[in-house]
C-alpha positions as CSV (number, residue, x, y, z in Angstrom):
1,M,65.5,38.7,32.1
2,V,63.6,39.8,29.0
3,A,63.8,36.2,27.7
4,L,62.5,34.9,31.0
5,V,59.5,37.3,30.9
6,I,58.6,36.3,27.4
7,I,59.0,32.6,28.1
8,T,56.9,32.9,31.2
9,G,54.1,34.6,29.3
10,L,54.1,32.0,26.5
11,S,54.3,29.1,29.1
12,V,51.2,30.3,30.9
13,I,49.2,30.6,27.7
14,A,50.4,27.2,26.4
15,S,49.8,25.5,29.7
16,I,46.2,26.8,30.0
17,F,45.4,25.7,26.5
18,V,46.9,22.2,27.1
19,T,45.0,21.9,30.3
20,A,41.8,23.0,28.6
21,Y,42.2,20.5,25.8
22,F,42.8,17.7,28.3
23,A,39.7,18.7,30.4
24,H,37.6,18.9,27.2
25,T,38.6,15.5,25.9
26,R,38.5,13.8,29.3
27,F,35.5,15.2,31.0
28,S,33.2,17.1,28.6
29,P,33.8,16.2,24.9
30,E,30.2,16.9,24.1
31,K,30.5,20.6,25.0
32,P,32.3,23.3,23.0
33,W,36.1,23.4,23.5
34,M,36.0,27.1,24.5
35,D,33.8,26.2,27.5
36,S,36.7,24.2,29.0
37,L,39.0,27.1,28.4
38,N,36.9,29.5,30.5
39,R,36.5,27.2,33.5
40,P,38.3,28.7,36.6
41,E,39.8,25.4,37.7
42,V,41.3,24.9,34.2
43,I,42.9,28.3,34.3
44,V,44.3,27.8,37.8
45,I,45.7,24.3,37.0
46,G,47.2,25.6,33.8
47,Q,48.9,28.5,35.6
48,L,50.1,26.1,38.3
49,L,51.7,23.8,35.6
50,A,53.4,26.8,34.0
51,Y,54.6,28.1,37.4
52,V,56.3,24.7,38.1
53,L,58.0,24.8,34.7
54,I,59.2,28.4,35.2
55,L,60.4,27.6,38.7
56,M,62.5,24.8,37.3
57,L,63.9,27.2,34.7
58,M,64.7,29.9,37.3
59,Y,66.5,27.3,39.4
60,M,68.7,26.3,36.4
61,L,69.4,30.0,35.6
62,A,70.4,30.8,39.2
63,R,72.6,27.7,39.3
64,N,74.3,28.2,36.0
65,Y,74.8,32.0,35.9
66,S,75.9,32.6,39.5
67,D,79.0,31.6,41.4
68,D,77.0,31.4,44.6
69,R,74.6,28.6,45.7
70,V,71.1,28.9,44.4
71,F,69.5,30.0,47.6
72,E,72.3,32.5,48.2
73,S,72.0,34.0,44.7
74,I,68.3,34.7,45.1
75,R,68.9,36.0,48.7
76,W,66.6,33.5,50.3
77,N,67.9,34.3,53.8
78,W,65.3,32.8,56.1
79,P,64.6,35.4,58.9
80,P,65.0,34.4,62.5
81,N,61.9,36.4,63.5
82,W,59.8,35.0,60.7
83,T,56.5,35.3,62.6
84,L,56.8,39.1,62.4
85,Y,56.6,38.9,58.6
86,L,53.4,36.9,58.9
87,I,52.0,39.5,61.2
88,G,53.2,42.2,58.8
89,G,51.3,40.5,55.9
90,V,48.1,40.4,58.0
91,G,48.6,44.1,58.9
92,L,49.2,45.0,55.3
93,A,45.8,43.5,54.4
94,I,44.1,45.2,57.3
95,V,45.5,48.6,56.2
96,L,45.1,48.3,52.4
97,V,42.0,46.3,51.8
98,P,39.6,48.9,53.3
99,L,40.9,51.3,50.6
100,G,38.5,49.5,48.4
101,N,35.7,51.3,50.2
102,V,37.3,54.7,49.3
103,L,38.7,54.2,45.9
104,P,36.6,53.7,42.8
105,M,36.1,50.0,42.4
106,P,34.3,48.3,39.4
107,K,31.2,46.2,40.3
108,N,32.3,43.2,38.2
109,V,35.9,42.2,37.4
110,P,37.2,39.1,35.7
111,I,38.5,37.6,38.9
112,D,34.9,37.5,40.2
113,E,34.4,34.5,37.9
114,F,36.6,32.5,40.3
115,F,34.1,33.0,43.1
116,R,30.9,31.8,41.5
117,T,30.9,28.4,43.3
118,A,32.4,27.1,46.6
119,R,34.6,24.7,44.7
120,D,36.1,27.5,42.5
121,A,36.7,29.6,45.6
122,Y,38.5,26.8,47.4
123,V,40.7,26.1,44.4
124,L,41.6,29.8,44.0
125,S,42.2,30.1,47.8
126,L,44.7,27.2,47.9
127,F,46.4,28.5,44.8
128,G,46.5,32.1,46.0
129,I,47.9,31.2,49.5
130,L,50.3,28.3,48.9
131,F,51.5,28.6,45.3
132,A,51.1,32.0,43.7
133,P,53.1,33.9,46.4
134,I,56.1,31.6,45.9
135,F,56.2,32.0,42.2
136,E,55.5,35.8,42.2
137,E,58.1,36.6,44.8
138,L,60.8,34.5,43.1
139,F,60.0,36.1,39.8
140,F,59.6,39.8,40.9
141,R,61.6,40.1,44.1
142,G,64.1,37.3,43.4
143,F,64.9,37.9,39.7
144,L,63.4,41.1,38.4
145,Y,64.3,43.5,41.3
146,P,68.1,42.8,41.4
147,V,68.3,43.1,37.6
148,V,66.4,46.4,37.6
149,E,68.5,47.8,40.5
150,S,71.7,46.9,38.8
151,W,70.5,48.3,35.5
152,L,69.4,51.6,37.1
153,H,72.7,51.9,39.0
154,K,74.5,51.9,35.7
155,I,72.1,54.5,34.2
156,F,72.0,56.9,37.1
157,H,75.8,57.1,37.4
158,S,76.1,58.2,33.7
159,P,74.6,61.6,32.6
160,G,74.5,60.4,29.0
161,R,72.5,57.3,29.9
162,I,70.1,59.4,32.0
163,A,69.5,61.8,29.1
164,W,68.9,58.8,26.8
165,G,66.5,57.2,29.2
166,R,64.6,60.5,29.6
167,N,64.2,60.9,25.9
168,F,63.2,57.3,25.5
169,L,60.4,57.6,28.1
170,L,59.1,60.7,26.3
171,F,59.1,58.7,23.1
172,L,57.1,55.9,24.7
173,A,54.5,58.4,25.9
174,A,54.1,59.6,22.3
175,W,54.3,56.1,20.9
176,G,51.2,54.9,22.8
177,Y,49.1,57.7,21.3
178,A,50.6,57.2,17.8
179,V,49.5,53.5,17.9
180,Q,46.0,54.5,19.0
181,R,45.7,56.9,16.0
182,M,46.3,54.0,13.6
183,P,43.5,51.9,12.2
184,V,42.8,48.9,14.4
185,R,44.0,46.3,11.9
186,L,47.2,48.3,11.4
187,Q,47.7,48.5,15.1
188,L,47.7,44.7,15.4
189,Y,50.1,44.3,12.4
190,V,52.6,46.8,13.8
191,V,52.5,45.5,17.4
192,R,52.6,41.9,16.5
193,G,55.3,42.5,13.9
194,L,57.5,44.1,16.5
195,A,56.8,41.3,18.9
196,V,58.0,38.7,16.3
197,A,61.1,40.8,15.8
198,I,61.8,40.7,19.5
199,L,61.5,36.9,19.5
200,I,63.9,36.7,16.6
201,L,66.4,38.9,18.4
202,L,66.1,36.7,21.5
203,L,66.8,33.6,19.3
204,V,69.8,35.3,17.7
205,G,71.1,36.2,21.2
206,V,70.7,32.6,22.4
207,I,72.5,31.2,19.4
208,D,75.3,33.8,19.3
209,Q,75.9,35.4,22.7
210,E,78.9,37.4,21.4
211,I,76.6,39.9,19.7
212,R,76.6,42.6,22.4
213,L,74.4,45.0,20.5
214,L,71.4,42.8,21.4
215,N,71.9,43.6,25.0
216,R,71.4,47.3,24.2
217,V,68.5,46.7,21.8
218,I,66.4,44.0,23.5
219,V,65.2,46.0,26.5
220,P,64.1,49.2,24.7
221,A,62.6,47.2,21.9
222,T,60.5,45.1,24.4
223,C,59.3,48.3,26.0
224,V,58.2,49.6,22.6
225,V,56.2,46.4,22.0
226,F,54.7,46.5,25.5
227,W,53.7,50.2,25.2
228,G,52.3,49.5,21.8
229,F,49.9,46.9,23.4
230,V,49.0,49.5,26.0
231,G,48.1,52.0,23.3
232,H,46.1,49.3,21.5
233,I,44.1,48.2,24.5
234,L,43.5,51.4,26.5
235,R,41.3,54.3,25.3
236,G,40.8,57.9,26.3
237,H,41.3,58.7,30.0
238,A,42.7,55.2,30.7
239,L,45.5,55.7,28.2
240,F,46.1,59.2,29.7
241,E,46.5,57.7,33.2
242,A,48.9,55.0,31.9
243,T,50.9,57.6,30.0
244,L,51.5,59.6,33.3
245,V,53.9,56.8,34.4
246,P,56.6,57.3,31.7
247,L,56.0,61.1,31.9
248,L,56.6,61.2,35.6
249,L,59.7,59.0,35.3
250,A,61.0,61.3,32.5
251,S,60.5,64.3,34.8
252,A,62.4,62.5,37.6
253,L,65.3,61.8,35.3
254,T,65.3,65.5,34.2
255,I,65.6,66.6,37.8
256,V,68.5,64.2,38.3
257,L,70.2,65.8,35.2
258,W,69.7,69.3,36.4
259,R,70.7,68.7,40.0
260,R,73.2,65.9,40.3
261,P,72.7,64.3,43.7
262,S,75.6,63.0,45.8
263,P,76.7,59.4,45.3
264,R,74.7,58.5,48.4
265,G,71.7,60.4,47.0
266,L,72.0,58.5,43.7
267,S,72.1,55.2,45.5
268,A,68.9,56.1,47.4
269,F,67.2,57.3,44.2
270,T,68.3,54.0,42.5
271,L,66.8,52.0,45.3
272,V,63.5,53.9,45.3
273,T,63.1,53.8,41.5
274,A,63.9,50.0,41.4
275,I,61.3,49.4,44.1
276,G,58.7,51.4,42.1
277,I,59.4,49.7,38.8
278,T,59.2,46.3,40.3
279,A,55.9,47.1,42.1
280,L,54.6,48.5,38.8
281,A,55.4,45.3,37.0
282,F,53.8,43.3,39.8
283,A,50.6,45.4,39.6
284,S,50.5,45.1,35.8
285,I,50.2,41.3,35.8
286,H,47.0,41.6,37.9
287,A,45.5,44.5,35.8
288,T,43.7,42.1,33.5
289,Q,42.1,40.3,36.4
290,L,40.9,43.7,37.7
291,K,39.5,45.1,34.4
292,Y,42.4,47.7,34.3
293,S,40.6,49.7,37.0
294,W,43.0,52.1,38.7
295,G,41.5,51.7,42.2
296,P,42.2,48.0,42.7
297,V,45.4,48.1,40.6
298,L,46.6,50.9,42.9
299,I,46.1,48.6,45.9
300,I,48.1,45.9,44.3
301,F,50.8,48.4,43.5
302,L,51.0,49.5,47.1
303,V,51.3,45.8,48.1
304,G,54.2,45.5,45.6
305,I,55.9,48.6,47.2
306,A,55.7,47.1,50.6
307,L,57.0,43.7,49.6
308,T,59.8,45.0,47.4
309,T,60.9,47.4,50.2
310,V,61.2,44.5,52.6
311,R,63.2,42.6,50.0
312,A,65.5,45.6,49.4
313,L,66.1,46.5,53.0
314,K,66.2,43.1,54.6
315,K,67.8,41.2,51.7
316,S,65.4,38.3,52.4
317,L,63.2,36.8,49.7
318,S,61.7,34.3,52.2
319,A,60.5,37.3,54.3
320,T,58.5,38.6,51.4
321,I,57.0,35.2,50.6
322,L,55.8,34.9,54.2
323,M,54.3,38.4,54.0
324,H,52.6,37.6,50.6
325,M,51.2,34.4,51.9
326,A,49.8,36.1,55.0
327,Y,48.4,39.0,53.0
328,N,46.6,36.6,50.6
329,G,45.5,34.3,53.4
330,T,43.9,37.2,55.3
331,I,41.9,38.2,52.2
332,F,40.7,34.6,51.5
333,I,39.9,33.9,55.1
334,S,37.9,37.1,55.3
335,T,36.0,36.1,52.2
336,Y,35.4,32.6,53.7
337,I,33.9,34.1,56.8
338,A,31.9,36.7,54.9
339,T,30.3,34.1,52.7
340,D,29.6,31.6,55.5
341,G,32.3,29.1,54.4
342,F,31.9,29.8,50.7
343,R,28.3,28.6,51.0
344,H,26.7,31.9,50.1
345,M,28.8,33.3,47.3
346,E,26.1,35.9,46.4
347,K,27.4,37.9,49.4
348,F,30.8,38.2,47.7
349,N,29.9,41.3,45.6
350,Q,27.6,42.9,48.1
């Protein structure tokens, strides 16, 4: 799963650069190349290209590493009452979107750049309703959630692993502040050096799958790299808010150590924690689009909680895709109506 995450990130970056290069050479060779890289349609097309490639990779992984059929292995399970999930997605938008009027919301966020013109708004709307939900649900609810749930099940049923996990989370909390105390240039050297080491470990694991130690090292090492980037990017109160996440998780693990729940209680705790981690990962990929502002990121996190809960309880990935499409569709249709058919985009930020 770690390899899939890294490959996905690299694929998105590479696809956007390739698309920008093609757009530059084909349509605007007289302008600076970076201008093409910042065009919304280039970013959307690049992401779409990467999504197609990763979907093909996920299909091959599900086919080769599972004894079940692909659709069975990802728990596709088309619901007979599928219209209820479309209604649920609309209801989710109606309930959560008004929170933007209560929570602190930044005036300008990077995603606003996709709503400067009607053409950009149409492109993003089609992408956000038809394509993004399929990829994101397959990635987060189809692949990540079951891996996280299985991993947590093994941890929570072993007191030694619980103690190790608690101590590691406390280390991460301190690690973020340690990185921030370093000189900026040293921060980059340390974090990038660790990232290169992770890629080497992944390469070694692909070449020699008999080295079981890598399975124990790769996940915590990746977490160290990720939290190193958090410590490098965030400052002051923002880093404090982010650090509350590992601290709260460490506190929860401490409670589990002190008062061992029943097997049924452990299963429920595993389920709830897996839902929370998956929703947190889902929100984190949207954080850059929202300027790392906790108000809109919290709304995305709550959307992730709702979608992952449906996936966990109903064992249906297609149900969450329908909800996700309906949720995004409600937002884009509301924007379409509020801006008079995308003709008055100045109303978007009013």
